[in-house]
Gaussian input, Z-matrix of N, CA and C with variables (Angstrom, degrees):
# hf/3-21g

backbone

0 1
 N
 C     1     B1
 C     2     B2     1     A1
 N     3     B3     2     A2     1     D1
 C     4     B4     3     A3     2     D2
 C     5     B5     4     A4     3     D3
 N     6     B6     5     A5     4     D4
 C     7     B7     6     A6     5     D5
 C     8     B8     7     A7     6     D6
 N     9     B9     8     A8     7     D7
 C    10    B10     9     A9     8     D8
 C    11    B11    10    A10     9     D9
 N    12    B12    11    A11    10    D10
 C    13    B13    12    A12    11    D11
 C    14    B14    13    A13    12    D12
 N    15    B15    14    A14    13    D13
 C    16    B16    15    A15    14    D14
 C    17    B17    16    A16    15    D15
 N    18    B18    17    A17    16    D16
 C    19    B19    18    A18    17    D17
 C    20    B20    19    A19    18    D18
 N    21    B21    20    A20    19    D19
 C    22    B22    21    A21    20    D20
 C    23    B23    22    A22    21    D21
 N    24    B24    23    A23    22    D22
 C    25    B25    24    A24    23    D23
 C    26    B26    25    A25    24    D24
 N    27    B27    26    A26    25    D25
 C    28    B28    27    A27    26    D26
 C    29    B29    28    A28    27    D27
 N    30    B30    29    A29    28    D28
 C    31    B31    30    A30    29    D29
 C    32    B32    31    A31    30    D30
 N    33    B33    32    A32    31    D31
 C    34    B34    33    A33    32    D32
 C    35    B35    34    A34    33    D33
 N    36    B36    35    A35    34    D34
 C    37    B37    36    A36    35    D35
 C    38    B38    37    A37    36    D36
 N    39    B39    38    A38    37    D37
 C    40    B40    39    A39    38    D38
 C    41    B41    40    A40    39    D39
 N    42    B42    41    A41    40    D40
 C    43    B43    42    A42    41    D41
 C    44    B44    43    A43    42    D42
 N    45    B45    44    A44    43    D43
 C    46    B46    45    A45    44    D44
 C    47    B47    46    A46    45    D45
 N    48    B48    47    A47    46    D46
 C    49    B49    48    A48    47    D47
 C    50    B50    49    A49    48    D48
 N    51    B51    50    A50    49    D49
 C    52    B52    51    A51    50    D50
 C    53    B53    52    A52    51    D51
 N    54    B54    53    A53    52    D52
 C    55    B55    54    A54    53    D53
 C    56    B56    55    A55    54    D54
 N    57    B57    56    A56    55    D55
 C    58    B58    57    A57    56    D56
 C    59    B59    58    A58    57    D57
 N    60    B60    59    A59    58    D58
 C    61    B61    60    A60    59    D59
 C    62    B62    61    A61    60    D60
 N    63    B63    62    A62    61    D61
 C    64    B64    63    A63    62    D62
 C    65    B65    64    A64    63    D63
 N    66    B66    65    A65    64    D64
 C    67    B67    66    A66    65    D65
 C    68    B68    67    A67    66    D66
 N    69    B69    68    A68    67    D67
 C    70    B70    69    A69    68    D68
 C    71    B71    70    A70    69    D69
 N    72    B72    71    A71    70    D70
 C    73    B73    72    A72    71    D71
 C    74    B74    73    A73    72    D72
 N    75    B75    74    A74    73    D73
 C    76    B76    75    A75    74    D74
 C    77    B77    76    A76    75    D75
 N    78    B78    77    A77    76    D76
 C    79    B79    78    A78    77    D77
 C    80    B80    79    A79    78    D78
 N    81    B81    80    A80    79    D79
 C    82    B82    81    A81    80    D80
 C    83    B83    82    A82    81    D81
 N    84    B84    83    A83    82    D82
 C    85    B85    84    A84    83    D83
 C    86    B86    85    A85    84    D84
 N    87    B87    86    A86    85    D85
 C    88    B88    87    A87    86    D86
 C    89    B89    88    A88    87    D87
 N    90    B90    89    A89    88    D88
 C    91    B91    90    A90    89    D89
 C    92    B92    91    A91    90    D90
 N    93    B93    92    A92    91    D91
 C    94    B94    93    A93    92    D92
 C    95    B95    94    A94    93    D93
 N    96    B96    95    A95    94    D94
 C    97    B97    96    A96    95    D95
 C    98    B98    97    A97    96    D96
 N    99    B99    98    A98    97    D97
 C   100   B100    99    A99    98    D98
 C   101   B101   100   A100    99    D99
 N   102   B102   101   A101   100   D100
 C   103   B103   102   A102   101   D101
 C   104   B104   103   A103   102   D102
 N   105   B105   104   A104   103   D103
 C   106   B106   105   A105   104   D104
 C   107   B107   106   A106   105   D105
 N   108   B108   107   A107   106   D106
 C   109   B109   108   A108   107   D107
 C   110   B110   109   A109   108   D108
 N   111   B111   110   A110   109   D109
 C   112   B112   111   A111   110   D110
 C   113   B113   112   A112   111   D111
 N   114   B114   113   A113   112   D112
 C   115   B115   114   A114   113   D113
 C   116   B116   115   A115   114   D114
 N   117   B117   116   A116   115   D115
 C   118   B118   117   A117   116   D116
 C   119   B119   118   A118   117   D117
 N   120   B120   119   A119   118   D118
 C   121   B121   120   A120   119   D119
 C   122   B122   121   A121   120   D120
 N   123   B123   122   A122   121   D121
 C   124   B124   123   A123   122   D122
 C   125   B125   124   A124   123   D123
 N   126   B126   125   A125   124   D124
 C   127   B127   126   A126   125   D125
 C   128   B128   127   A127   126   D126
 N   129   B129   128   A128   127   D127
 C   130   B130   129   A129   128   D128
 C   131   B131   130   A130   129   D129
 N   132   B132   131   A131   130   D130
 C   133   B133   132   A132   131   D131
 C   134   B134   133   A133   132   D132
 N   135   B135   134   A134   133   D133
 C   136   B136   135   A135   134   D134
 C   137   B137   136   A136   135   D135
 N   138   B138   137   A137   136   D136
 C   139   B139   138   A138   137   D137
 C   140   B140   139   A139   138   D138
 N   141   B141   140   A140   139   D139
 C   142   B142   141   A141   140   D140
 C   143   B143   142   A142   141   D141
 N   144   B144   143   A143   142   D142
 C   145   B145   144   A144   143   D143
 C   146   B146   145   A145   144   D144
 N   147   B147   146   A146   145   D145
 C   148   B148   147   A147   146   D146
 C   149   B149   148   A148   147   D147
 N   150   B150   149   A149   148   D148
 C   151   B151   150   A150   149   D149
 C   152   B152   151   A151   150   D150
 N   153   B153   152   A152   151   D151
 C   154   B154   153   A153   152   D152
 C   155   B155   154   A154   153   D153
 N   156   B156   155   A155   154   D154
 C   157   B157   156   A156   155   D155
 C   158   B158   157   A157   156   D156
 N   159   B159   158   A158   157   D157
 C   160   B160   159   A159   158   D158
 C   161   B161   160   A160   159   D159
 N   162   B162   161   A161   160   D160
 C   163   B163   162   A162   161   D161
 C   164   B164   163   A163   162   D162

   B1=1.4413
   B2=1.5229
   B3=1.2887
   B4=1.4590
   B5=1.5261
   B6=1.3032
   B7=1.4602
   B8=1.5234
   B9=1.3179
   B10=1.4730
   B11=1.5164
   B12=1.2917
   B13=1.4652
   B14=1.5181
   B15=1.3326
   B16=1.4546
   B17=1.5223
   B18=1.3242
   B19=1.4647
   B20=1.5304
   B21=1.3192
   B22=1.4704
   B23=1.5188
   B24=1.3249
   B25=1.4569
   B26=1.5240
   B27=1.3013
   B28=1.4658
   B29=1.5270
   B30=1.3231
   B31=1.4683
   B32=1.5208
   B33=1.3205
   B34=1.4740
   B35=1.5209
   B36=1.3265
   B37=1.4718
   B38=1.5294
   B39=1.3213
   B40=1.4666
   B41=1.5221
   B42=1.3426
   B43=1.4631
   B44=1.5225
   B45=1.3400
   B46=1.4576
   B47=1.5123
   B48=1.3225
   B49=1.4619
   B50=1.5243
   B51=1.3197
   B52=1.4718
   B53=1.5181
   B54=1.3092
   B55=1.4643
   B56=1.5208
   B57=1.3319
   B58=1.4596
   B59=1.5236
   B60=1.2998
   B61=1.4596
   B62=1.5243
   B63=1.3280
   B64=1.4535
   B65=1.5164
   B66=1.3157
   B67=1.4578
   B68=1.5218
   B69=1.3373
   B70=1.4635
   B71=1.5240
   B72=1.3258
   B73=1.4611
   B74=1.5227
   B75=1.3435
   B76=1.4728
   B77=1.5275
   B78=1.3301
   B79=1.4706
   B80=1.5197
   B81=1.3172
   B82=1.4590
   B83=1.5297
   B84=1.3214
   B85=1.4645
   B86=1.5233
   B87=1.3299
   B88=1.4629
   B89=1.5276
   B90=1.3265
   B91=1.4646
   B92=1.5220
   B93=1.3189
   B94=1.4667
   B95=1.5235
   B96=1.3266
   B97=1.4596
   B98=1.5254
   B99=1.3315
   B100=1.4633
   B101=1.5244
   B102=1.3244
   B103=1.4653
   B104=1.5286
   B105=1.3188
   B106=1.4550
   B107=1.5218
   B108=1.3009
   B109=1.4606
   B110=1.5310
   B111=1.3189
   B112=1.4447
   B113=1.5174
   B114=1.3160
   B115=1.4629
   B116=1.5204
   B117=1.3201
   B118=1.4603
   B119=1.5167
   B120=1.3134
   B121=1.4595
   B122=1.5154
   B123=1.3221
   B124=1.4595
   B125=1.5202
   B126=1.2964
   B127=1.4621
   B128=1.5190
   B129=1.3125
   B130=1.4577
   B131=1.5200
   B132=1.2988
   B133=1.4526
   B134=1.5209
   B135=1.2998
   B136=1.4586
   B137=1.5204
   B138=1.3122
   B139=1.4614
   B140=1.5196
   B141=1.2987
   B142=1.4659
   B143=1.5209
   B144=1.3272
   B145=1.4667
   B146=1.5244
   B147=1.3095
   B148=1.4636
   B149=1.5291
   B150=1.3253
   B151=1.4555
   B152=1.5120
   B153=1.3224
   B154=1.4567
   B155=1.5270
   B156=1.3379
   B157=1.4537
   B158=1.5263
   B159=1.3283
   B160=1.4589
   B161=1.5177
   B162=1.3565
   B163=1.4757
   B164=1.5135
   A1=107.82
   A2=115.10
   A3=121.93
   A4=107.67
   A5=116.32
   A6=119.88
   A7=111.81
   A8=116.46
   A9=119.93
   A10=110.05
   A11=113.63
   A12=121.11
   A13=107.57
   A14=117.06
   A15=120.47
   A16=109.68
   A17=116.17
   A18=119.83
   A19=112.30
   A20=117.75
   A21=119.88
   A22=110.70
   A23=116.87
   A24=120.33
   A25=110.25
   A26=116.50
   A27=120.58
   A28=111.19
   A29=117.06
   A30=120.03
   A31=111.13
   A32=117.02
   A33=120.19
   A34=110.84
   A35=116.27
   A36=119.90
   A37=111.17
   A38=116.79
   A39=118.98
   A40=111.54
   A41=116.95
   A42=120.97
   A43=112.20
   A44=116.16
   A45=120.12
   A46=116.17
   A47=117.41
   A48=120.25
   A49=110.77
   A50=116.01
   A51=120.97
   A52=105.74
   A53=116.80
   A54=121.74
   A55=109.42
   A56=115.78
   A57=121.40
   A58=107.33
   A59=116.51
   A60=121.64
   A61=108.37
   A62=116.60
   A63=120.75
   A64=110.92
   A65=114.92
   A66=122.70
   A67=108.49
   A68=117.22
   A69=121.28
   A70=113.29
   A71=118.54
   A72=120.41
   A73=111.66
   A74=117.16
   A75=121.33
   A76=108.28
   A77=115.80
   A78=121.19
   A79=112.06
   A80=118.04
   A81=120.97
   A82=111.02
   A83=118.25
   A84=121.16
   A85=110.69
   A86=116.56
   A87=120.94
   A88=110.05
   A89=117.52
   A90=121.20
   A91=110.83
   A92=117.22
   A93=120.71
   A94=111.07
   A95=116.70
   A96=121.02
   A97=111.54
   A98=117.18
   A99=120.50
   A100=113.77
   A101=118.03
   A102=120.86
   A103=109.89
   A104=115.64
   A105=120.80
   A106=114.07
   A107=116.80
   A108=121.46
   A109=110.11
   A110=115.95
   A111=121.09
   A112=112.82
   A113=116.64
   A114=121.75
   A115=108.58
   A116=115.98
   A117=119.77
   A118=109.84
   A119=115.36
   A120=122.73
   A121=106.76
   A122=116.71
   A123=120.64
   A124=109.41
   A125=116.57
   A126=122.49
   A127=107.28
   A128=117.25
   A129=119.86
   A130=109.77
   A131=116.62
   A132=121.16
   A133=109.75
   A134=116.61
   A135=121.29
   A136=108.66
   A137=115.68
   A138=120.89
   A139=108.68
   A140=116.78
   A141=121.00
   A142=111.00
   A143=117.31
   A144=121.26
   A145=110.93
   A146=118.44
   A147=121.39
   A148=111.05
   A149=118.08
   A150=120.37
   A151=110.95
   A152=118.27
   A153=122.28
   A154=111.90
   A155=117.48
   A156=121.31
   A157=112.30
   A158=117.53
   A159=121.30
   A160=108.84
   A161=116.41
   A162=118.67
   A163=113.00
   D1=128.80
   D2=175.02
   D3=-112.85
   D4=146.49
   D5=-178.30
   D6=-71.02
   D7=-30.30
   D8=178.23
   D9=-147.78
   D10=158.12
   D11=176.96
   D12=-79.44
   D13=110.78
   D14=179.94
   D15=-151.74
   D16=-169.90
   D17=-176.36
   D18=-65.46
   D19=-27.03
   D20=178.03
   D21=-69.53
   D22=-41.46
   D23=176.85
   D24=-63.41
   D25=-41.26
   D26=179.02
   D27=-65.67
   D28=-38.57
   D29=177.97
   D30=-61.97
   D31=-39.17
   D32=176.85
   D33=-63.98
   D34=-41.15
   D35=178.36
   D36=-61.51
   D37=-40.25
   D38=-179.14
   D39=-66.48
   D40=-20.77
   D41=176.04
   D42=-89.65
   D43=0.49
   D44=175.65
   D45=103.82
   D46=2.01
   D47=179.84
   D48=-79.49
   D49=145.33
   D50=170.11
   D51=-91.43
   D52=117.74
   D53=-174.95
   D54=-111.18
   D55=132.48
   D56=172.03
   D57=-117.48
   D58=150.99
   D59=-179.10
   D60=-101.44
   D61=132.28
   D62=179.88
   D63=-172.74
   D64=-173.36
   D65=-177.03
   D66=-125.88
   D67=120.60
   D68=-178.41
   D69=-64.15
   D70=-16.56
   D71=178.39
   D72=-85.93
   D73=-2.58
   D74=177.84
   D75=-110.65
   D76=110.86
   D77=-176.59
   D78=-55.98
   D79=-37.90
   D80=-179.30
   D81=-64.41
   D82=-37.10
   D83=177.28
   D84=-64.05
   D85=-42.62
   D86=-179.83
   D87=-65.96
   D88=-45.73
   D89=179.07
   D90=-61.09
   D91=-43.37
   D92=178.61
   D93=-63.10
   D94=-40.24
   D95=-178.44
   D96=-66.80
   D97=-33.18
   D98=-177.21
   D99=-89.37
   D100=-9.97
   D101=-179.47
   D102=-60.01
   D103=122.44
   D104=178.62
   D105=76.39
   D106=8.66
   D107=-176.45
   D108=-78.82
   D109=130.07
   D110=176.86
   D111=-95.13
   D112=-25.42
   D113=-177.93
   D114=-157.92
   D115=144.43
   D116=177.48
   D117=-147.88
   D118=156.92
   D119=173.37
   D120=-117.90
   D121=131.95
   D122=-179.18
   D123=-118.69
   D124=120.05
   D125=175.26
   D126=-142.33
   D127=119.54
   D128=-175.00
   D129=-134.08
   D130=135.12
   D131=173.17
   D132=-75.17
   D133=155.09
   D134=178.54
   D135=-85.81
   D136=127.33
   D137=176.17
   D138=-141.35
   D139=156.43
   D140=179.43
   D141=-58.19
   D142=-39.03
   D143=-178.97
   D144=-61.07
   D145=-44.63
   D146=-179.55
   D147=-71.03
   D148=-36.55
   D149=178.11
   D150=-64.71
   D151=-36.37
   D152=177.66
   D153=-68.00
   D154=-28.33
   D155=-177.24
   D156=-76.34
   D157=-15.90
   D158=-179.59
   D159=-84.31
   D160=124.53
   D161=-179.12
   D162=-68.82

């Protein structure tokens, strides 16, 4: 999942990744991104916005 469609998302696609665009702070985006997913890699930087989203 990429937060926006940009050159980084495209670079991942050229390496063979299936990229979806969404927001990790929106549960529906995460659920949609994982629907039918057989494997995923999760790597996230720490930011105040993401820390606030964690209950």
